[in-house]
C-alpha positions in Angstrom: -7.4 -12.7 -6.8 -7.2 -8.9 -6.3 -4.8 -6.8 -8.4 -4.0 -3.2 -7.6 -1.7 -0.6 -9.1 -0.6 2.5 -7.3 2.2 5.0 -8.0 4.9 2.7 -6.8 3.8 -1.0 -7.3 1.7 -3.5 -9.0 0.4 -5.8 -6.2 -1.8 -8.9 -6.2 -3.2 -11.1 -3.5 -5.3 -14.2 -3.1 -8.3 -14.2 -0.7 -7.8 -12.1 2.4 -4.2 -11.5 1.7 -2.5 -14.6 3.1 -0.6 -14.8 -0.2 0.5 -11.6 -1.8 3.2 -10.4 -4.2 4.4 -7.0 -5.5 6.4 -5.7 -8.5 7.9 -2.2 -8.1 6.9 -0.1 -11.1 10.5 1.2 -11.3 11.5 -2.4 -12.2 8.9 -2.8 -15.0 10.5 -3.0 -18.5 7.4 -3.9 -20.6 3.8 -4.9 -20.3 1.2 -6.3 -22.7 -2.1 -8.1 -22.7 -1.9 -11.8 -23.5 -4.1 -14.8 -23.8 -2.9 -17.8 -21.8 -3.1 -21.2 -23.5 -5.7 -23.5 -21.9 -3.0 -25.9 -20.7 -1.5 -23.2 -18.5 -4.3 -23.8 -16.0 -5.2 -21.8 -13.0 -3.6 -21.0 -9.7 0.0 -20.1 -9.1 2.3 -21.9 -11.4 5.5 -21.7 -13.4 4.3 -21.3 -17.0 7.5 -21.8 -19.0 9.0 -18.3 -19.2 7.7 -17.0 -15.9 5.1 -17.1 -13.1 1.4 -17.2 -13.8 -1.1 -16.1 -11.2 -4.7 -16.8 -12.4 -8.0 -17.8 -10.9 -10.2 -18.1 -14.0 -10.3 -17.4 -17.7 -7.4 -17.0 -20.1 -6.8 -13.3 -20.3 -3.8 -11.8 -18.5 -1.3 -9.0 -18.5 2.3 -10.1 -18.9 4.8 -7.9 -17.1 8.5 -8.1 -18.0 10.9 -6.7 -15.4 14.3 -5.2 -16.1 16.0 -8.3 -14.8 14.3 -10.3 -17.5 11.7 -12.0 -15.3 8.1 -12.3 -16.6 4.9 -12.4 -14.5 1.4 -13.0 -15.9 -1.5 -11.7 -13.9 -4.9 -13.2 -14.9 -7.7 -10.7 -15.1 -11.1 -10.3 -16.6 -10.2 -6.7 -17.6 -6.7 -6.8 -19.1 -7.0 -3.5 -21.0 -7.8 -1.6 -17.8 -4.9 -3.2 -15.9 -2.5 -2.6 -18.7 -3.6 1.1 -19.0 -3.1 1.6 -15.2 0.5 0.3 -15.5 1.3 2.2 -18.7 0.1 5.5 -17.3 2.3 5.2 -14.2 5.4 4.0 -16.1 6.0 6.4 -19.0 8.2 5.2 -21.7 7.9 1.4 -21.2 7.1 -0.7 -24.2 4.3 -3.0 -24.9 6.8 -5.4 -26.5 6.2 -9.1 -26.1 6.8 -10.4 -22.7 8.9 -13.6 -22.9 
């Protein structure tokens, strides 16, 4: 899985890009690093309060959107991903994502 952040979007894709998704930064309400429980598993799945996209490990960044949705993006560098989001969306909180 590859995750990228530019000045407009957080985007992620699996493999060569056959499956890809995007969240517009203007829609981001909050973001924080989280640890997924072991039973959340890997892959693309509904994880209770929102979608989880993960290929390995348990670390992720949870992104809550203004419409109340939550997406968790698995990453081996959650601090870097969170910092990239926070620097492009000034004023958003790091409050818990549901």
